[in-house]
Every structure is written in C-alpha cells, then in structure tokens.
C-alpha positions as CSV (number, residue, x, y, z in Angstrom):
1,M,-76.3,-21.9,47.0
2,P,-75.8,-19.5,44.1
3,V,-76.5,-20.7,40.6
4,R,-73.4,-21.9,38.8
5,C,-72.8,-21.9,35.0
6,G,-72.3,-25.3,33.3
7,I,-68.6,-25.1,33.1
8,C,-68.2,-24.1,36.8
9,R,-70.5,-27.0,37.8
10,Y,-68.4,-29.4,35.8
11,R,-65.1,-28.1,37.1
12,G,-66.4,-28.0,40.7
13,V,-65.4,-24.4,41.3
14,R,-67.2,-21.4,42.8
15,C,-69.0,-19.4,40.2
16,D,-69.5,-15.6,40.8
17,G,-72.7,-15.6,38.8
18,A,-71.7,-12.5,36.8
19,R,-73.7,-11.8,33.6
20,P,-73.7,-12.3,30.8
21,C,-70.7,-14.6,31.6
22,C,-68.9,-15.4,34.8
23,S,-65.3,-14.3,35.4
24,Q,-64.1,-17.9,35.8
25,C,-65.0,-18.7,32.2
26,Q,-63.4,-15.5,31.0
27,S,-60.1,-16.3,32.9
28,I,-59.6,-19.6,31.0
29,G,-60.9,-18.3,27.7
30,F,-64.1,-20.3,27.5
31,A,-67.5,-19.3,26.2
32,C,-69.7,-19.2,29.2
33,P,-72.8,-21.3,28.6
34,G,-75.0,-19.3,30.9
35,Y,-77.1,-20.2,34.0
36,T,-80.0,-22.2,32.6
37,T,-81.4,-24.7,35.1
38,T,-83.4,-26.5,32.4
39,Q,-82.9,-30.3,32.8
40,R,-81.3,-31.9,29.8
41,P,-83.2,-34.9,28.5
42,S,-81.7,-38.2,29.4
43,R,-79.5,-39.7,26.7
44,D,-81.2,-43.0,27.2
45,K,-84.5,-41.6,26.1
46,V,-83.5,-39.8,22.9
47,G,-82.7,-42.9,20.9
48,V,-79.7,-44.3,19.1
49,L,-79.9,-42.0,16.0
50,A,-80.1,-38.9,18.2
51,R,-77.1,-39.9,20.2
52,L,-75.1,-40.4,17.0
53,H,-76.1,-37.0,15.6
54,P,-73.0,-34.7,15.3
55,D,-72.7,-31.5,17.4
56,H,-74.5,-28.5,16.2
57,V,-72.1,-26.0,14.5
58,P,-72.9,-22.3,15.1
59,D,-73.7,-20.3,12.0
60,S,-71.5,-17.5,13.3
61,M,-69.1,-16.8,16.1
62,N,-71.8,-14.6,17.7
63,E,-74.1,-17.5,18.3
64,S,-73.9,-18.8,21.8
65,L,-72.5,-22.3,22.3
66,V,-74.5,-24.9,24.0
67,Y,-72.1,-26.6,26.5
68,D,-72.4,-30.3,26.4
69,P,-71.1,-31.5,29.8
70,V,-69.2,-34.7,30.0
71,P,-71.3,-37.6,31.3
72,E,-70.6,-38.5,34.9
73,L,-69.0,-41.9,34.0
74,Y,-66.6,-40.1,31.6
75,N,-64.4,-38.9,34.4
76,E,-60.8,-38.0,34.5
77,A,-59.6,-41.6,34.6
78,Q,-61.5,-42.3,31.4
79,I,-60.0,-39.2,29.7
80,I,-56.5,-40.4,30.7
81,F,-57.1,-44.0,29.5
82,D,-58.6,-42.8,26.2
83,G,-55.8,-40.4,25.7
84,L,-53.1,-42.9,26.3
85,H,-54.8,-45.5,24.1
86,Y,-55.2,-42.9,21.3
87,F,-51.5,-41.9,21.7
88,N,-50.4,-45.5,21.4
89,D,-52.6,-46.2,18.4
90,R,-52.5,-43.0,16.4
91,V,-49.5,-40.9,17.6
92,S,-46.6,-43.1,18.6
93,N,-46.2,-44.6,15.1
94,D,-45.5,-41.1,13.7
95,L,-42.5,-40.9,16.0
96,I,-40.7,-43.9,14.4
97,S,-39.5,-44.4,10.9
98,I,-40.1,-48.1,10.2
99,A,-42.5,-50.7,11.4
100,T,-40.5,-52.4,14.1
101,H,-41.5,-54.9,16.7
102,S,-40.4,-52.5,19.3
103,N,-41.7,-48.9,19.7
104,P,-40.1,-47.3,22.7
105,Y,-42.6,-44.4,22.6
106,Q,-45.6,-46.5,23.3
107,V,-47.0,-46.6,26.8
108,P,-47.9,-49.9,28.5
109,L,-51.5,-49.3,29.8
110,S,-51.2,-52.2,32.1
111,S,-48.6,-50.3,34.2
112,M,-50.2,-46.9,33.8
113,D,-50.2,-46.4,37.6
114,K,-46.4,-46.6,37.6
115,I,-45.8,-43.9,35.0
116,P,-45.0,-40.4,36.3
117,R,-48.2,-38.4,36.3
118,I,-46.5,-35.5,34.5
119,Y,-45.6,-37.8,31.6
120,V,-49.2,-39.0,31.5
121,N,-50.5,-35.4,31.4
122,L,-48.2,-34.5,28.5
123,L,-49.2,-37.6,26.5
124,V,-52.9,-36.8,27.0
125,T,-52.4,-33.2,25.8
126,T,-50.6,-34.6,22.7
127,A,-53.4,-37.0,22.0
128,I,-56.0,-34.2,22.4
129,V,-54.3,-32.0,19.9
130,H,-53.8,-34.8,17.4
131,R,-57.4,-36.0,17.7
132,T,-58.7,-32.5,17.2
133,M,-56.6,-32.0,14.0
134,Q,-57.9,-35.3,12.6
135,E,-61.5,-34.8,13.4
136,D,-61.8,-31.1,13.2
137,P,-58.9,-29.5,11.3
138,A,-60.7,-26.3,10.8
139,F,-61.2,-26.0,14.6
140,V,-64.9,-25.2,14.3
141,R,-66.3,-23.9,17.6
142,S,-68.4,-27.0,18.5
143,S,-69.2,-28.1,22.0
144,A,-66.7,-31.0,21.4
145,L,-63.9,-28.5,20.7
146,V,-64.8,-26.5,23.8
147,Q,-64.5,-29.7,25.9
148,R,-61.2,-30.6,24.3
149,E,-59.9,-27.1,25.0
150,H,-60.8,-27.5,28.6
151,D,-59.1,-30.9,28.9
152,L,-56.0,-29.5,27.1
153,Y,-55.8,-26.5,29.4
154,T,-56.2,-28.7,32.5
155,F,-53.6,-31.4,31.6
156,R,-51.0,-29.0,30.2
157,L,-51.3,-26.7,33.2
158,R,-50.7,-29.7,35.5
159,A,-47.6,-30.7,33.5
160,L,-46.1,-27.2,33.7
161,Q,-46.7,-27.0,37.4
162,E,-45.1,-30.4,37.9
163,V,-42.0,-29.4,35.8
164,N,-41.6,-26.1,37.8
165,N,-41.9,-28.1,41.0
166,R,-39.2,-30.5,40.0
167,L,-36.9,-27.7,38.8
168,S,-37.3,-25.8,42.1
169,K,-35.9,-28.8,44.1
170,E,-32.2,-29.4,44.2
171,D,-32.5,-33.2,44.4
172,T,-34.8,-33.4,41.3
173,Q,-33.8,-30.5,39.0
174,T,-31.3,-32.6,37.0
175,S,-32.8,-36.1,37.5
176,D,-33.6,-38.5,34.7
177,S,-37.3,-38.0,35.2
178,T,-37.0,-34.2,35.1
179,L,-35.0,-34.3,31.9
180,M,-37.4,-36.7,30.4
181,C,-40.3,-34.4,31.3
182,V,-38.6,-31.3,29.8
183,I,-37.9,-33.0,26.5
184,C,-41.5,-34.4,26.4
185,L,-42.7,-30.9,27.1
186,L,-40.6,-29.6,24.2
187,L,-42.1,-32.1,21.8
188,S,-45.6,-31.3,23.1
189,T,-45.1,-27.6,22.7
190,M,-43.7,-28.0,19.1
191,Q,-46.8,-30.0,18.2
192,Q,-49.0,-27.1,19.2
193,S,-47.1,-24.3,17.6
194,A,-44.0,-23.7,15.5
195,Y,-43.6,-20.4,17.3
196,G,-44.4,-21.3,20.9
197,D,-42.2,-21.7,23.9
198,W,-40.4,-24.7,22.5
199,R,-37.1,-22.7,22.5
200,A,-37.3,-22.3,26.3
201,H,-37.8,-26.0,26.8
202,L,-35.0,-26.8,24.4
203,E,-32.6,-24.6,26.3
204,G,-33.8,-26.0,29.6
205,A,-33.0,-29.5,28.4
206,R,-29.6,-28.3,27.2
207,R,-28.9,-26.8,30.6
208,I,-29.8,-30.0,32.5
209,I,-27.6,-32.0,30.1
210,Q,-24.7,-29.6,30.6
211,L,-25.1,-29.7,34.4
212,R,-24.9,-33.5,34.3
213,G,-21.6,-33.4,32.3
214,G,-22.8,-33.5,28.8
215,L,-24.7,-35.9,26.5
216,K,-22.0,-38.6,26.9
217,E,-22.5,-38.7,30.7
218,V,-26.3,-38.8,30.4
219,I,-26.3,-41.7,28.0
220,G,-23.5,-43.4,29.8
221,Q,-25.5,-43.4,33.1
222,N,-28.8,-44.4,31.4
223,P,-28.4,-46.0,27.9
224,F,-32.2,-46.4,27.7
225,F,-32.4,-42.7,27.3
226,K,-31.3,-43.0,23.7
227,P,-34.8,-42.9,22.2
228,L,-35.5,-39.6,24.0
229,M,-32.0,-38.2,23.4
230,A,-32.4,-38.9,19.7
231,F,-35.2,-36.4,19.5
232,F,-33.3,-33.8,21.5
233,V,-30.2,-34.0,19.3
234,A,-32.2,-33.9,16.1
235,I,-34.4,-31.0,17.2
236,D,-31.3,-29.1,18.5
237,V,-29.5,-29.4,15.1
238,M,-32.6,-28.9,12.9
239,S,-33.7,-25.8,14.9
240,A,-30.3,-24.1,14.2
241,T,-31.1,-24.2,10.5
242,T,-34.0,-21.8,11.0
243,A,-32.2,-19.4,13.4
244,P,-30.3,-16.4,12.2
245,S,-26.5,-16.7,12.6
246,S,-26.7,-13.9,15.2
247,H,-29.2,-15.7,17.5
248,R,-28.2,-15.5,21.1
249,H,-28.1,-19.3,21.5
250,M,-26.6,-20.1,18.1
251,Y,-22.9,-20.2,18.9
252,A,-23.3,-22.1,22.1
253,A,-25.7,-24.6,20.6
254,T,-23.7,-25.3,17.5
255,T,-20.5,-25.6,19.4
256,M,-22.1,-28.1,21.8
257,A,-23.4,-30.0,18.8
258,L,-19.9,-30.5,17.4
259,H,-19.3,-32.9,20.3
260,Y,-22.4,-34.9,20.1
261,W,-20.7,-37.6,18.1
262,E,-18.5,-38.3,21.1
263,A,-21.5,-39.4,23.2
264,A,-21.6,-43.0,22.0
265,P,-20.4,-45.0,19.0
266,G,-22.9,-44.6,16.1
267,I,-25.0,-42.1,18.1
268,F,-26.4,-40.4,15.0
269,Q,-27.7,-43.8,13.7
270,S,-30.5,-43.2,16.2
271,N,-31.8,-40.7,13.7
272,Y,-32.7,-43.6,11.4
273,A,-35.3,-44.9,13.9
274,I,-37.1,-41.6,14.3
275,S,-38.9,-39.1,12.0
276,A,-35.6,-37.5,10.9
277,P,-33.6,-40.3,9.2
278,C,-30.8,-38.1,7.9
279,P,-27.8,-40.3,7.1
280,E,-25.1,-40.2,9.8
281,E,-22.4,-38.8,7.5
282,L,-24.7,-36.0,6.3
283,F,-26.0,-35.2,9.8
284,Q,-22.4,-34.5,10.9
285,V,-22.0,-32.2,7.8
286,L,-25.2,-30.4,8.8
287,I,-23.8,-29.8,12.3
288,L,-20.7,-28.3,10.7
289,V,-22.7,-26.0,8.4
290,N,-24.6,-24.7,11.4
291,Y,-21.4,-24.0,13.3
292,L,-19.8,-22.2,10.3
293,R,-22.9,-20.0,10.1
294,A,-22.6,-19.2,13.8
295,I,-19.0,-17.9,13.2
296,S,-19.8,-16.2,9.9
297,K,-19.6,-12.7,11.5
298,K,-16.4,-13.4,13.4
299,S,-13.7,-11.8,11.2
300,N,-10.9,-13.5,13.1
301,L,-12.3,-16.9,12.1
302,T,-12.7,-16.2,8.4
303,S,-10.0,-18.6,7.4
304,R,-11.5,-21.4,9.5
305,R,-14.9,-20.8,7.9
306,H,-13.5,-20.9,4.4
307,A,-11.7,-24.2,5.1
308,G,-14.8,-25.5,6.7
309,T,-16.9,-24.6,3.7
310,W,-14.6,-26.6,1.4
311,M,-14.8,-29.5,3.8
312,V,-18.6,-29.4,3.7
313,L,-18.7,-29.4,-0.1
314,N,-16.2,-32.3,-0.3
315,K,-17.8,-34.4,2.4
316,V,-21.3,-34.1,1.0
317,Q,-20.2,-34.8,-2.5
318,A,-18.3,-37.8,-1.4
319,F,-21.3,-39.3,0.3
320,N,-22.4,-42.5,-1.5
321,A,-26.2,-42.6,-1.5
322,P,-26.6,-46.1,-3.1
323,Q,-24.1,-47.6,-0.6
324,W,-26.0,-46.1,2.3
325,A,-29.3,-47.2,1.0
326,M,-28.0,-50.8,0.6
327,K,-26.9,-50.8,4.2
328,M,-30.3,-49.5,5.3
329,K,-32.0,-52.5,3.8
330,S,-30.9,-54.5,6.9
331,F,-32.0,-51.8,9.3
332,R,-34.4,-53.0,12.0
333,G,-35.1,-49.9,14.1
334,W,-34.9,-49.7,17.9
335,K,-33.6,-52.7,19.8
336,P,-36.3,-54.3,22.0
337,S,-34.3,-53.2,25.0
338,G,-34.5,-49.6,23.8
339,D,-30.8,-48.8,24.4
340,G,-30.0,-48.3,20.7
341,V,-30.8,-49.3,17.1
342,E,-30.0,-52.6,15.3
343,F,-29.2,-54.0,11.9
344,D,-29.9,-57.5,10.6
345,V,-26.3,-58.8,10.5
346,T,-27.2,-62.4,9.8
347,T,-28.5,-61.7,6.3
348,S,-26.9,-59.7,3.5
349,G,-28.7,-56.5,2.5
350,S,-28.6,-57.3,-1.2
351,G,-31.8,-58.6,-2.6
352,R,-33.8,-57.6,0.4
353,K,-36.6,-55.1,0.1
354,T,-36.6,-52.0,2.3
355,P,-39.1,-52.7,5.2
356,P,-42.2,-50.6,5.2
357,L,-42.3,-47.5,7.3
358,S,-45.6,-48.3,9.0
359,R,-48.4,-50.6,8.7
360,G,-49.4,-51.0,5.0
361,Q,-46.8,-48.6,3.6
362,Q,-45.1,-49.1,0.2
363,A,-42.1,-47.2,-1.0
364,P,-42.9,-44.6,-3.6
365,R,-41.5,-44.7,-7.1
366,T,-38.8,-42.1,-7.7
367,S,-36.8,-40.8,-10.5
368,P,-33.8,-38.8,-9.4
369,T,-32.0,-36.7,-11.9
370,T,-29.6,-38.1,-14.4
371,T,-28.1,-34.8,-15.3
372,K,-24.3,-35.1,-16.1
373,H,-22.2,-33.7,-13.3
374,S,-20.5,-30.5,-14.4
375,T,-18.2,-29.9,-11.5
376,K,-14.8,-31.1,-10.7
377,I,-14.7,-31.8,-7.0
378,Q,-13.1,-34.6,-5.1
379,M,-14.8,-37.9,-5.4
380,E,-16.8,-36.6,-8.5
381,T,-17.8,-40.2,-9.4
382,N,-20.2,-40.1,-6.5
383,A,-21.3,-36.5,-7.0
384,T,-24.2,-37.1,-9.4
385,P,-27.5,-37.7,-7.7
386,E,-28.3,-41.4,-7.9
387,P,-29.9,-43.5,-9.3
388,T,-30.3,-43.2,-13.1
389,A,-33.3,-45.5,-13.4
390,L,-36.7,-45.9,-11.7
391,I,-36.1,-47.7,-8.4
392,E,-38.6,-48.6,-5.6
393,D,-36.2,-47.8,-2.8
394,L,-37.3,-45.5,-0.1
395,W,-33.9,-45.3,1.6
396,L,-32.2,-44.2,-1.6
397,N,-34.8,-41.5,-1.9
398,I,-34.1,-40.4,1.7
399,A,-30.3,-40.3,1.0
400,V,-30.7,-38.2,-2.1
401,V,-33.1,-35.6,-0.7
402,Y,-31.0,-35.0,2.5
403,R,-27.8,-34.8,0.5
404,S,-29.3,-32.3,-2.0
405,A,-30.9,-30.3,0.7
406,I,-27.7,-29.9,2.7
407,V,-25.7,-29.0,-0.4
408,L,-28.3,-26.2,-1.2
409,Y,-28.4,-25.0,2.4
410,A,-24.6,-24.9,2.6
411,I,-24.1,-23.0,-0.7
412,R,-26.9,-20.6,0.2
413,T,-25.8,-19.7,3.7
414,L,-22.0,-20.1,3.6
415,I,-21.4,-18.7,0.1
416,L,-24.1,-16.9,-1.8
417,D,-25.6,-14.9,1.2
418,L,-22.3,-13.6,2.5
419,P,-21.1,-10.3,1.2
420,E,-17.5,-11.3,0.6
421,D,-15.2,-12.2,-2.3
422,K,-15.6,-15.8,-3.4
423,D,-11.9,-16.1,-4.4
424,F,-11.4,-18.7,-1.7
425,L,-13.4,-21.1,-3.8
426,Y,-11.0,-20.8,-6.7
427,T,-7.4,-21.3,-5.7
428,E,-4.5,-23.3,-7.2
429,D,-4.9,-25.9,-4.5
430,T,-8.6,-26.5,-5.0
431,P,-10.4,-28.1,-7.9
432,Y,-12.7,-26.0,-10.2
433,L,-16.2,-25.5,-8.9
434,N,-19.1,-24.6,-11.1
435,L,-21.4,-23.3,-8.3
436,E,-24.5,-22.7,-10.4
437,A,-24.3,-26.1,-12.1
438,L,-24.0,-27.7,-8.6
439,R,-27.1,-25.8,-7.4
440,L,-29.1,-26.6,-10.5
441,E,-28.2,-30.3,-10.3
442,H,-29.1,-30.8,-6.6
443,S,-32.2,-28.6,-6.9
444,R,-33.5,-30.9,-9.7
445,A,-32.7,-34.0,-7.7
446,L,-34.4,-32.7,-4.7
447,R,-37.6,-31.9,-6.5
448,E,-37.7,-35.2,-8.4
449,C,-37.4,-37.2,-5.2
450,L,-39.9,-35.1,-3.2
451,T,-42.6,-35.2,-5.9
452,P,-43.6,-38.9,-5.4
453,I,-43.5,-38.5,-1.6
454,F,-46.1,-35.8,-1.7
455,S,-48.0,-37.1,-4.7
456,D,-51.1,-38.0,-2.5
457,A,-52.3,-37.7,1.0
458,T,-51.3,-41.3,1.9
459,N,-47.8,-40.9,0.8
460,A,-47.5,-37.5,2.4
461,H,-48.5,-39.0,5.8
462,Q,-46.3,-42.1,5.5
463,F,-43.2,-40.5,4.0
464,G,-43.6,-36.8,4.3
465,K,-42.9,-36.9,8.1
466,L,-39.4,-38.1,7.2
467,V,-38.3,-35.1,5.1
468,Y,-39.4,-31.9,6.8
469,F,-36.0,-30.3,6.4
470,P,-35.5,-31.2,2.7
471,M,-39.0,-30.0,1.9
472,F,-38.4,-26.7,3.7
473,V,-35.1,-26.1,2.0
474,C,-36.7,-26.9,-1.3
475,G,-39.3,-24.2,-0.6
476,M,-36.6,-21.7,0.3
477,E,-34.9,-22.3,-3.1
478,L,-38.0,-21.5,-5.2
479,D,-38.5,-18.2,-6.9
480,Q,-41.6,-16.3,-8.2
481,A,-41.4,-18.0,-11.6
482,E,-42.1,-21.4,-10.0
483,E,-45.6,-20.7,-8.6
484,G,-46.8,-24.2,-9.4
485,F,-44.1,-25.9,-7.4
486,Q,-44.5,-23.4,-4.6
487,N,-48.1,-24.4,-4.3
488,F,-47.1,-28.1,-4.4
489,V,-44.6,-27.6,-1.5
490,A,-47.0,-25.5,0.6
491,H,-49.9,-28.0,0.1
492,G,-47.6,-30.9,0.9
493,L,-46.5,-29.4,4.2
494,E,-50.1,-28.7,5.2
495,T,-51.1,-32.2,4.3
496,V,-48.5,-33.9,6.3
497,G,-49.1,-31.5,9.2
498,T,-52.8,-32.3,9.4
499,A,-52.2,-36.1,8.9
500,C,-49.6,-36.2,11.7
501,G,-51.5,-33.9,14.0
502,T,-48.8,-31.3,14.3
503,L,-49.0,-27.6,13.5
504,G,-45.3,-27.1,12.7
505,P,-45.4,-28.1,9.0
506,I,-48.6,-26.0,8.5
507,S,-46.8,-23.0,10.0
508,A,-43.8,-23.8,7.7
509,A,-46.1,-23.5,4.7
510,D,-47.2,-20.0,5.9
511,E,-43.5,-19.1,6.5
512,L,-42.6,-20.0,3.0
513,R,-45.5,-18.0,1.5
514,G,-44.2,-15.0,3.4
515,Y,-40.7,-15.6,2.2
516,W,-41.8,-15.9,-1.4
517,A,-43.7,-12.6,-1.2
518,A,-40.8,-10.8,0.4
519,S,-38.4,-12.2,-2.3
520,V,-40.6,-10.8,-5.1
521,K,-40.3,-7.3,-3.6
522,K,-36.6,-7.6,-3.0
523,K,-35.9,-9.0,-6.5
524,K,-37.5,-5.9,-8.1
525,N,-34.6,-3.9,-6.5
526,G,-32.0,-6.4,-7.9
527,G,-31.4,-8.3,-4.7
528,H,-32.5,-11.4,-2.8
529,V,-33.6,-12.1,0.7
530,T,-30.8,-13.9,2.5
531,W,-31.4,-16.7,4.9
532,D,-30.4,-14.5,7.9
533,E,-32.5,-11.6,6.8
534,W,-35.6,-13.6,6.7
535,F,-35.2,-15.1,10.2
536,E,-33.6,-12.1,11.9
537,G,-35.8,-10.4,14.5
538,K,-38.6,-12.9,14.2
539,P,-40.0,-15.3,16.8
540,D,-38.1,-18.6,17.1
541,F,-39.4,-20.9,14.4
542,I,-39.0,-24.6,13.7
543,F,-40.6,-26.3,10.6
544,G,-41.9,-29.3,12.5
545,F,-41.1,-32.7,13.9
C-alpha cells in the first residue's frame, strides 16, 4: 500500500504520493504535512504539562506545519456535539437582544438525531468560525487552525450539497425545511464574509418565498417560522442600504419590502427580539427610504419621490423616542412557543428597569444632545433628540440612534446626493426646513449615544451588536477633520466583530476607511463621494449581522 500523507490518512482518501505535497492537499488548500512514518509519542506518556502546551507557531509562512491529527476518539460525532454545544453556549445569545427564558435559536442536544443534518452542518460551521475568531483572531497558521479549516470545509461542503439536492427536487425545493436551510446558509455566509455569496442566498430565499405566495402565506402556514423570518426581513431591508440605487435587485427587493407589514400584525416587532431592534415605526420609514432610492433615477416618478421624501422627514421627526422606550420596558422577547414576541401586559412599564440584554449586562449611561431644535417641521415638539439628562435606559438609546441614523441616511441619499433643484423642500404648503441644522442635530445625537456603547470591549459586545446600521451611517457621515472619531468608529466595529465572531463589522471598518480616503481626494476637487458612487460597481456588501 503506498505511503499516504497525514491529512489523507485522516480523511481516509487515496493519496497520490506526489512530492513535495500531494494533489489532494493542494485541491483543498491544505499545507501537506509530508510522508513521515515516524511514530508520534503517546499522549499518555508525555505528561500533563506537555499536553497543555500550546501549538507551536511557525516563525514564517515558509516553515512547514506539523499536522496534529485528531485523536481517534475525537470523531465526527464528537465534532458535531462540541460544535452544537458551543453554538448554544457562545453563539445563540448573540442572535437575540434580551435575556429571555426562551431562545428559539438554541438547539436541544437531547433531540439532535431529529434535527435535519444540513442544519447541523451549518451550525457546526458557524461554531467553528466563531471559536476561531475568539481563540485566534489573527488566524495564525497553527495546526489547530489547519484542523478547523478542514472541519469547516467538510461541513460547509456537505451543507451546500444538501441545499442543491433539495432545490433540484420539485417536492422539496420550496418546503419549510429548504427555506430554513437557505436562510441559515445566508446567515452562515454573512458570518464568514461581508462580500461573499450571501446575496445569492438572500435572493434564493426571496424566490422561495415568492413561489409560496409571499411572506404572509409562509408565516400563515407556519407561525413558528417567525424567528427565522425576522432575520430574513431585517437582512433584506438592511442590505438595501449598502446597495447602489441601480443595483439589479434593488427595485424588486424594495418593492417587495413595502408589503412586509401585511404579513402579520406587528410583524416588525420581531426586530426587537433579534440583533436589529429598530423601532417598528422607524423600520417602516427605512423601507420607504430604500424604495425611494430605487426610483430616484426614474424621471416619471419624481413627484412620487418628492412626496415620499417629505413623508419620511415628517414620520421620523414625529417618532416619540421616550414613549417607545417606556413601552419597551415591558418587552419580554420571544414567546416560549416561538410564534411571536410578547410584552408584559400585567404590569405597567413605568418604574420598571429595562431588562438586561444578556447575562450580566447593564445599560450604558448616555447623554443625548440637548441642542435646541432649529427646524419647523410637523410635530416639532418631538423632534429634538431625547432625553435632556443622564438616563440609564438602553431602549431610549436604541430609539435615538436609529432615528438619527435614518434621518441622516435619508437626507444624504434622497436630498444631498441627487443632482436636482431642492425647491420641492421649500413650497408654500410645506413648513420651513433648515437642512444643515437638522443634520448637525442628529449627527451630534448619534455620536453621543454611540460613544458609551463602544466605550469598552464589554459594552461593544453586549450592545454594539444592536447598532450595526447606526454605527455604519455615523462613519459615512464623518469627514477628514474628524480623524479621532473615525478611529473610534473603526475600532468599535472591529471590536464587536471579533467579540461576536463575525467578519461583517470588521469588513465594514475597512469599507469606511476606504470611503474616508476617497472622500479626501474628492473634496480637493470641491465635491463629495455620494452614497451611490461609493457602492456602484463594487461587490455586494453588508455591514454585518
């Protein structure tokens, strides 16, 4: 029998014995360990201290890696069990906003044999990536990393093969289990890259939903799908914010999103239970902004866009942040049944403290701006970012940052970036609007509320995962004179990305650095880089989830 390299022996495949490395290792991107037949010393004979010694780290990439084969007892079943246990313990809590008695994203290990294997494979890959970022964020080429790469490749390949198999069969291509797997594949892909194939999985899930009659039909047939559909809806809407208005999927996606509210009463309240707790009223405004961006180049719809822009400004200014925060004091997360969220209706929200977001969390202290409002828009009494004093109220913080971020995003993309006359903003039938004052006010509120959230690594992990969109908008609003806050934003995104085991926020920090550099060059010529200009012609990008 020909000599096989270490990896081929472990994988149980034929090795061609090529030197210096076999073609099997080359085909999967592994560093071939060679063909030594030297017997490794038994782990039982090397002593406890030796067994606890960390892996040797090569001095350079040219140094060959010593492959540390998995012990025989650590078989595939053990990898799966460890992966699911790690997912429940370390990953699933990052998918929910508050510490609730019910976490629909946890996997009951006692019934592991009843869970679809494709779902298991995806959860294991998610756990592997998360664990790698926690234990080795620099991705140093140790033998442990080589082993994890092998496991990641194996389980992800199986998941992709199973999805393709389901989609190829007429009786399973639109089933609940197939839709669940595609959305889980979407989440898994987003975790591994902000630029990967996530768009293909998002559009695949959209197509399945359309073939089944829309979101209302899917949820109506299976209300227990709400925890998964909440992620699909949030990702669909948030991903449109980082797509150019001319994107080939933009118009269809934003038009479909306009009807999401019809799926079920209070459907957008599901956002409160996941890592994108945008207030329901503001989330509907964000959907409208995305749609107005999608029709911005359609000259026959200019009047509709102008009217929609005024509607956006009025609705977002009318949003009452303290009132929403008071309501959220009675929020209790997902129902134990998993078919929706619930509020504590037996006790008044007044006088109750906001529940912690996860074990051991405490709400950060915030100081939103007290700047006097200088615009005259409808409902101006609610237009100043609240509150005017130091308040330990996380939900109020969330309300202020999302409102300010959506105001800035709307003004930027629907007004400032468009090469057209702004007279539609100043007619006899509309109140006076001081655009610069409005931008300055909400920019200040956004920064003041984000600062305590990213003040340290613990806060960044516990609260930063809830404000990806506001943080990214804040970065897009900074200019070259604000280098200190630019570094603060970039470092905050990198910190929360590492803590939550997802590469999206880390890529968002790099994206912002590129945007800031491009803005400096454009400003020298008297212009500015528009939102569309920056994302036009680039790979599909999403800032994280």
